[in-house]
C-alpha positions as a Python dict, from the first residue, in 0.01 Angstrom:
ca = {
    (1, 'M'): (0, 0, 0),
    (2, 'R'): (-328, -93, -156),
    (3, 'G'): (-267, -455, -62),
    (4, 'A'): (-179, -360, 290),
    (5, 'G'): (-498, -158, 315),
    (6, 'L'): (-712, -443, 205),
    (7, 'F'): (-548, -666, 462),
    (8, 'V'): (-621, -425, 733),
    (9, 'I'): (-982, -392, 636),
    (10, 'S'): (-1022, -762, 604),
    (11, 'S'): (-863, -820, 938),
    (12, 'F'): (-1092, -564, 1095),
    (13, 'A'): (-1396, -721, 931),
    (14, 'L'): (-1296, -1062, 1050),
    (15, 'A'): (-1249, -933, 1399),
    (16, 'A'): (-1593, -769, 1391),
    (17, 'I'): (-1753, -1086, 1267),
    (18, 'A'): (-1583, -1284, 1536),
    (19, 'C'): (-1707, -1051, 1805),
    (20, 'S'): (-2071, -1063, 1686),
    (21, 'A'): (-2100, -1441, 1636),
    (22, 'P'): (-2297, -1636, 1907),
    (23, 'P'): (-2101, -1856, 2142),
    (24, 'P'): (-2097, -2226, 2066),
    (25, 'P'): (-2367, -2427, 2248),
    (26, 'S'): (-2265, -2581, 2574),
    (27, 'V'): (-2277, -2950, 2601),
    (28, 'K'): (-2515, -3070, 2875),
    (29, 'A'): (-2480, -3397, 3056),
    (30, 'P'): (-2759, -3641, 2975),
    (31, 'E'): (-3047, -3628, 3231),
    (32, 'T'): (-3115, -3938, 3435),
    (33, 'P'): (-3475, -4038, 3382),
    (34, 'A'): (-3688, -4022, 3702),
    (35, 'A'): (-3835, -4340, 3836),
    (36, 'V'): (-4196, -4396, 3734),
    (37, 'V'): (-4425, -4455, 4040),
    (38, 'D'): (-4776, -4588, 4006),
    (39, 'P'): (-5026, -4337, 4158),
    (40, 'E'): (-5212, -4455, 4467),
    (41, 'P'): (-5589, -4471, 4433),
    (42, 'V'): (-5766, -4169, 4580),
    (43, 'Q'): (-6002, -4261, 4861),
    (44, 'E'): (-6318, -4053, 4893),
    (45, 'S'): (-6376, -3908, 5241),
    (46, 'T'): (-6704, -3995, 5410),
    (47, 'A'): (-6677, -3704, 5657),
    (48, 'P'): (-6919, -3414, 5589),
    (49, 'A'): (-6771, -3118, 5420),
    (50, 'A'): (-6689, -2834, 5649),
    (51, 'A'): (-6932, -2545, 5631),
    (52, 'P'): (-6789, -2239, 5465),
    (53, 'Q'): (-6667, -1986, 5713),
    (54, 'P'): (-6852, -1654, 5700),
    (55, 'P'): (-6641, -1360, 5600),
    (56, 'S'): (-6481, -1174, 5884),
    (57, 'A'): (-6678, -869, 5991),
    (58, 'G'): (-6366, -678, 6069),
    (59, 'A'): (-6058, -674, 6277),
    (60, 'G'): (-6117, -800, 6628),
    (61, 'V'): (-6477, -913, 6557),
    (62, 'V'): (-6560, -1282, 6556),
    (63, 'R'): (-6909, -1392, 6467),
    (64, 'T'): (-7069, -1642, 6701),
    (65, 'S'): (-7398, -1828, 6695),
    (66, 'V'): (-7628, -1843, 6999),
    (67, 'E'): (-7870, -2131, 7055),
    (68, 'V'): (-8187, -2016, 7233),
    (69, 'P'): (-8303, -2276, 7485),
    (70, 'P'): (-8662, -2402, 7439),
    (71, 'R'): (-8922, -2191, 7617),
    (72, 'N'): (-9113, -2362, 7896),
    (73, 'E'): (-9479, -2260, 7917),
    (74, 'P'): (-9586, -2149, 8266),
    (75, 'T'): (-9795, -2401, 8457),
    (76, 'A'): (-10083, -2338, 8693),
    (77, 'D'): (-9847, -2393, 8985),
    (78, 'D'): (-9615, -2124, 8847),
    (79, 'V'): (-9902, -1875, 8827),
    (80, 'L'): (-10020, -1963, 9177),
    (81, 'K'): (-9666, -1923, 9314),
    (82, 'L'): (-9632, -1583, 9149),
    (83, 'Q'): (-9964, -1464, 9291),
    (84, 'K'): (-9862, -1580, 9638),
    (85, 'E'): (-9552, -1364, 9610),
    (86, 'L'): (-9757, -1066, 9493),
    (87, 'A'): (-10011, -1107, 9775),
    (88, 'A'): (-9727, -1130, 10030),
    (89, 'R'): (-9555, -824, 9879),
    (90, 'H'): (-9880, -623, 9885),
    (91, 'A'): (-10027, -753, 10208),
    (92, 'S'): (-10279, -468, 10238),
    (93, 'S'): (-10424, -518, 9888),
    (94, 'D'): (-10763, -688, 9895),
    (95, 'E'): (-10750, -718, 9516),
    (96, 'E'): (-10435, -934, 9527),
    (97, 'K'): (-10592, -1149, 9799),
    (98, 'L'): (-10903, -1200, 9592),
    (99, 'K'): (-10693, -1304, 9293),
    (100, 'L'): (-10507, -1551, 9512),
    (101, 'A'): (-10835, -1695, 9643),
    (102, 'L'): (-10962, -1739, 9288),
    (103, 'L'): (-10646, -1925, 9186),
    (104, 'H'): (-10669, -2150, 9491),
    (105, 'A'): (-11032, -2228, 9409),
    (106, 'A'): (-10942, -2305, 9048),
    (107, 'A'): (-10667, -2539, 9167),
    (108, 'G'): (-10909, -2720, 9399),
    (109, 'N'): (-10761, -2577, 9720),
    (110, 'L'): (-11105, -2482, 9851),
    (111, 'E'): (-11022, -2455, 10219),
    (112, 'E'): (-10718, -2238, 10147),
    (113, 'A'): (-10931, -2022, 9916),
    (114, 'E'): (-11185, -1978, 10197),
    (115, 'R'): (-10907, -1885, 10440),
    (116, 'V'): (-10770, -1621, 10202),
    (117, 'M'): (-11122, -1487, 10142),
    (118, 'S'): (-11168, -1435, 10516),
    (119, 'T'): (-10871, -1193, 10518),
    (120, 'V'): (-11033, -956, 10264),
    (121, 'K'): (-11138, -645, 10456),
    (122, 'N'): (-11325, -446, 10191),
    (123, 'R'): (-11646, -641, 10123),
    (124, 'T'): (-11782, -413, 9849),
    (125, 'N'): (-11633, -608, 9558),
    (126, 'R'): (-11921, -760, 9359),
    (127, 'M'): (-11729, -1081, 9304),
    (128, 'L'): (-11698, -1162, 9675),
    (129, 'P'): (-12052, -1296, 9740),
    (130, 'Y'): (-12037, -1515, 9430),
    (131, 'M'): (-11704, -1658, 9543),
    (132, 'E'): (-11849, -1723, 9888),
    (133, 'L'): (-12153, -1890, 9732),
    (134, 'Y'): (-11934, -2120, 9524),
    (135, 'L'): (-11708, -2213, 9816),
    (136, 'R'): (-11998, -2282, 10051),
    (137, 'R'): (-12167, -2505, 9800),
    (138, 'E'): (-11849, -2696, 9713),
    (139, 'L'): (-11754, -2738, 10081),
    (140, 'G'): (-12099, -2880, 10163),
    (141, 'D'): (-12263, -2580, 10336),
    (142, 'H'): (-12583, -2604, 10132),
    (143, 'P'): (-12809, -2410, 10376),
    (144, 'G'): (-12561, -2123, 10382),
    (145, 'A'): (-12531, -2133, 10004),
    (146, 'G'): (-12911, -2126, 9967),
    (147, 'K'): (-12948, -1818, 10189),
    (148, 'L'): (-12669, -1639, 10008),
    (149, 'L'): (-12826, -1721, 9670),
    (150, 'A'): (-13161, -1582, 9784),
    (151, 'R'): (-12993, -1260, 9897),
    (152, 'L'): (-12815, -1224, 9563),
    (153, 'E'): (-13140, -1278, 9372),
    (154, 'E'): (-13316, -1012, 9580),
    (155, 'E'): (-13034, -766, 9513),
    (156, 'D'): (-13051, -846, 9142),
    (157, 'R'): (-13426, -788, 9135),
    (158, 'A'): (-13384, -458, 9314),
    (159, 'S'): (-13117, -338, 9071),
    (160, 'T'): (-13281, -469, 8752),
    (161, 'G'): (-13644, -391, 8839),
    (162, 'F'): (-13970, -567, 8770),
    (163, 'A'): (-14029, -670, 8408),
    (164, 'I'): (-14207, -912, 8177),
    (165, 'A'): (-13941, -1154, 8059),
    (166, 'R'): (-14165, -1331, 7804),
    (167, 'A'): (-14509, -1296, 7651),
    (168, 'E'): (-14587, -1537, 7364),
    (169, 'L'): (-14870, -1705, 7181),
    (170, 'V'): (-14875, -2078, 7261),
    (171, 'T'): (-15087, -2384, 7202),
    (172, 'R'): (-14999, -2573, 7521),
    (173, 'V'): (-14825, -2498, 7852),
    (174, 'R'): (-14676, -2767, 8075),
    (175, 'R'): (-14465, -2578, 8326),
    (176, 'F'): (-14220, -2287, 8358),
    (177, 'R'): (-14064, -2227, 8013),
    (178, 'D'): (-14198, -2560, 7892),
    (179, 'Y'): (-14462, -2479, 7631),
    (180, 'A'): (-14544, -2526, 7262),
    (181, 'P'): (-14523, -2196, 7071),
    (182, 'A'): (-14804, -2118, 6831),
    (183, 'E'): (-14718, -2193, 6469),
    (184, 'S'): (-14892, -1879, 6347),
    (185, 'D'): (-15032, -1553, 6483),
    (186, 'R'): (-15345, -1584, 6265),
    (187, 'V'): (-15680, -1629, 6432),
    (188, 'A'): (-16042, -1624, 6319),
    (189, 'P'): (-16301, -1374, 6450),
    (190, 'G'): (-16457, -1517, 6763),
    (191, 'G'): (-16156, -1742, 6808),
    (192, 'E'): (-15937, -1778, 7116),
    (193, 'I'): (-15573, -1694, 7179),
    (194, 'H'): (-15358, -1870, 7438),
    (195, 'L'): (-15102, -1635, 7597),
    (196, 'Y'): (-14798, -1735, 7805),
    (197, 'V'): (-14665, -1458, 8036),
    (198, 'E'): (-14349, -1474, 8246),
    (199, 'P'): (-14286, -1189, 8493),
    (200, 'T'): (-13947, -1156, 8661),
    (201, 'N'): (-13778, -964, 8944),
    (202, 'F'): (-14103, -943, 9139),
    (203, 'A'): (-14098, -847, 9506),
    (204, 'A'): (-14192, -1092, 9781),
    (205, 'Q'): (-14347, -1019, 10118),
    (206, 'K'): (-14168, -1203, 10398),
    (207, 'A'): (-14333, -1369, 10695),
    (208, 'G'): (-14082, -1594, 10868),
    (209, 'D'): (-13967, -1847, 10612),
    (210, 'K'): (-14268, -1783, 10392),
    (211, 'R'): (-14270, -1559, 10084),
    (212, 'T'): (-14579, -1409, 9917),
    (213, 'I'): (-14600, -1246, 9575),
    (214, 'H'): (-14898, -1044, 9448),
    (215, 'L'): (-14939, -982, 9072),
    (216, 'R'): (-15226, -822, 8878),
    (217, 'Y'): (-15301, -857, 8505),
    (218, 'E'): (-15476, -646, 8242),
    (219, 'W'): (-15534, -704, 7869),
    (220, 'A'): (-15618, -467, 7587),
    (221, 'L'): (-15672, -513, 7212),
    (222, 'L'): (-15520, -245, 6986),
    (223, 'D'): (-15577, -216, 6611),
    (224, 'D'): (-15320, -107, 6354),
    (225, 'H'): (-15396, 259, 6443),
    (226, 'S'): (-15317, 193, 6813),
    (227, 'T'): (-15685, 241, 6899),
    (228, 'V'): (-15813, 29, 7186),
    (229, 'R'): (-16095, -197, 7068),
    (230, 'P'): (-16345, -309, 7332),
    (231, 'V'): (-16347, -677, 7425),
    (232, 'P'): (-16629, -737, 7677),
    (233, 'A'): (-16504, -1081, 7782),
    (234, 'W'): (-16173, -929, 7890),
    (235, 'D'): (-16319, -625, 8060),
    (236, 'E'): (-16570, -833, 8257),
    (237, 'A'): (-16325, -1099, 8374),
    (238, 'P'): (-16358, -1181, 8748),
    (239, 'A'): (-16096, -1063, 8995),
    (240, 'E'): (-15956, -1413, 9050),
    (241, 'A'): (-15876, -1429, 8677),
    (242, 'R'): (-15699, -1094, 8692),
    (243, 'E'): (-15452, -1148, 8975),
    (244, 'D'): (-15226, -1397, 9151),
    (245, 'R'): (-15145, -1410, 9520),
    (246, 'V'): (-14904, -1698, 9581),
    (247, 'T'): (-14734, -1801, 9908),
    (248, 'S'): (-14443, -2045, 9931),
    (249, 'N'): (-14217, -2182, 10205),
    (250, 'G'): (-13909, -2023, 10051),
    (251, 'P'): (-13793, -1778, 9787),
    (252, 'I'): (-13986, -1782, 9459),
    (253, 'A'): (-13735, -1759, 9177),
    (254, 'E'): (-13954, -1873, 8884),
    (255, 'F'): (-14313, -1786, 8804),
    (256, 'Y'): (-14541, -1785, 8499),
    (257, 'Q'): (-14907, -1750, 8410),
    (258, 'S'): (-15111, -1832, 8098),
    (259, 'F'): (-15444, -1695, 7977),
    (260, 'R'): (-15708, -1802, 7727),
    (261, 'L'): (-15855, -1484, 7577),
    (262, 'P'): (-16162, -1506, 7349),
    (263, 'L'): (-16199, -1253, 7065),
    (264, 'P'): (-16523, -1080, 6959),
    (265, 'V'): (-16719, -1254, 6687),
    (266, 'N'): (-16770, -930, 6494),
    (267, 'L'): (-16400, -835, 6496),
    (268, 'A'): (-16296, -699, 6156),
    (269, 'A'): (-16011, -862, 5970),
    (270, 'G'): (-15671, -698, 6010),
    (271, 'K'): (-15362, -677, 6224),
    (272, 'Y'): (-15390, -621, 6599),
    (273, 'R'): (-15178, -622, 6911),
    (274, 'V'): (-15270, -785, 7240),
    (275, 'R'): (-15126, -566, 7513),
    (276, 'V'): (-15073, -746, 7844),
    (277, 'T'): (-14987, -540, 8153),
    (278, 'V'): (-14855, -702, 8471),
    (279, 'T'): (-14835, -508, 8797),
    (280, 'D'): (-14624, -606, 9096),
    (281, 'V'): (-14860, -495, 9370),
    (282, 'I'): (-14604, -528, 9650),
    (283, 'A'): (-14333, -328, 9470),
    (284, 'G'): (-14581, -89, 9307),
    (285, 'K'): (-14424, -139, 8960),
    (286, 'S'): (-14570, -239, 8625),
    (287, 'D'): (-14453, -356, 8284),
    (288, 'R'): (-14635, -425, 7958),
    (289, 'H'): (-14574, -623, 7641),
    (290, 'D'): (-14745, -627, 7301),
    (291, 'V'): (-14810, -955, 7118),
    (292, 'P'): (-14907, -921, 6750),
    (293, 'I'): (-15199, -1119, 6602),
    (294, 'E'): (-15376, -1114, 6265),
    (295, 'V'): (-15751, -1166, 6239),
    (296, 'M'): (-15838, -1346, 5916),
    (297, 'P'): (-16142, -1252, 5704),
    (298, 'V'): (-16445, -1477, 5725),
    (299, 'E'): (-16509, -1677, 5411),
    (300, 'R'): (-16869, -1624, 5302),
    (301, 'T'): (-17050, -1916, 5150),
    (302, 'R'): (-17255, -1857, 4834),
}
């Protein structure tokens, strides 16, 4: 029995070993080696690389690029065309007509500018007479331009008023605004000062084509305390040295006068002002101007 038992156990152990042993390896057929092919040389592409695509902004949205065409600057003809349209659209506007006339004049269309100017009904615009003056002169109407200029100057004088435009110490006077200014305001006692005076916007008395102006002059010497110091040579000057009455065959636009004024010999050293007063006798208006001078001390000899 013991031998039988051992047989059984051995048989069972053999069976268990047989069941747990790995299967024998399968025999594989030998692999056929693949044919060896020489690689073709890689050719580099000369085409530019494609730009990377921007990420999609979302479903249904495709980004696009817009090229803005170059901007053309407006020309003078474009501006003139636009103003023509505005003047036609606002036919009752004198302002738009005046703008159109100005643009025509700037473009050299003088006759068309004059035609447009003639359609302006309200003549109170201050630019109108100056435009008319320019057009008349450029179109060859010099007599008309001269009369219009004289009228404008008279209106300017009336609005601005009579005044002394310049009063300066000089050494020599040639003509209107052509003089040599004095290098210094210093003068010795008993010396002489030369004064250039230029009045403006003076009235003129008309008699046909003639114009007459009438101006009167006065001088005074003031010290540094604004006290008037007597100067006999000035106070006793004759009437012909104190006034101008000038007649011309046309408007007088420019006028000047110069004076040589002697100083007293006993004048003390110090700073003074020469006050010149000019009166427009016809208009009944006056203006004055102070010119500073310095009287130098007299050097005494020992």
